[in-house]
N, C-alpha and C positions, 0 to 999 in steps of 0.2 A: 556178337565176336566173330572175327573170320579166322579161318585157320588155315596155313599153306604148309606142305610139307615139300621138301625139295629133297631128293636123293641123290647124293654125290659120292660115287665111289673111291673118289681122291682121298675121302678125309681120313685120319688116323682113328679117331672115337668120333661117336656121336655127340651134338650139342645141341641146344634148345636156346633160342633168343626170344624174349617176350618183347614186343613193342605196345606199348601203352600210352593211351593219352596222360592218364595219371596213374599214379602208385595207390589202389584201393585195396580193400580186404578181399575182392575175389581175385583180383591181380596175385595177392600174398597167397592165399589159401591155394590157388593153382601151383604156385613155384613150391610151397611146403610139399603139396601132392606129389610133385614131378620129383621131387628130390627125395622124396620116401619112397617110392616106386622105383626109382633107378639103384636106390642103395641095396636092395635085396634082405635087409634084416631090420630089426626094430631100431626105431632112433626116436628122438625126442628133441624138441626145439627147444632152443637154449639162446642166451643172449650173454655176450662178453663186450665190453667196451661200445655197446650200441651195434654191434655187428652180429647177426642171428648165425648161429651153429645148430647142425643137427649132429646131435650126440647118440652113438650107438650104445645100446642099452647095456651091452656086455660091458664097456669100458667104465661104467658107472661104479664108484667104489659107494657112495651112499647121496643121500639126499636130506635137506632138512629146511625148515620153514623158517621165514623170517621176515614177521609182518604180513605182507598181501604177496611175499615172493617166495620162492622155491630156490635154495642154492644147491645146484648140482655139482658134486665133486667127482673129479677122475683123477687119477694119478697124475697128471699132467695140469689140469686147471679147475678153477671154480667159474661156474657159471650160474645165470639167473634167468628164472622162468616166472612170470606172473601166474599165479594159481587160475588165473582165468583162461590164459593160452592151454596152460598144462591141462586141465579139464578139458576143453574144445577141440584141440588138434593134436597134440603130441604122438600120442603112441600109435603106431600104425605098422605093417607087416606088409611086405610082398616077396 
């Protein structure tokens, strides 16, 4: 893996772009780690309409199991996370 850092003082905010040959588990874990580290709070990975979201723990009202999935309820939406993903990567604090 090659890593480049370009400093540009004209940017209004930091951003990271990942270039990859294919989207594999290693890249997805890297993305998840970067998002969790930049958020500064406890977050959990969840999906809604095949889009991954990182929900702040403080916004979760309750969670319930449904087969092999966990339904995560906030005041605004219901998201889904597989139990496998929930055990492996979801909670992190920075």
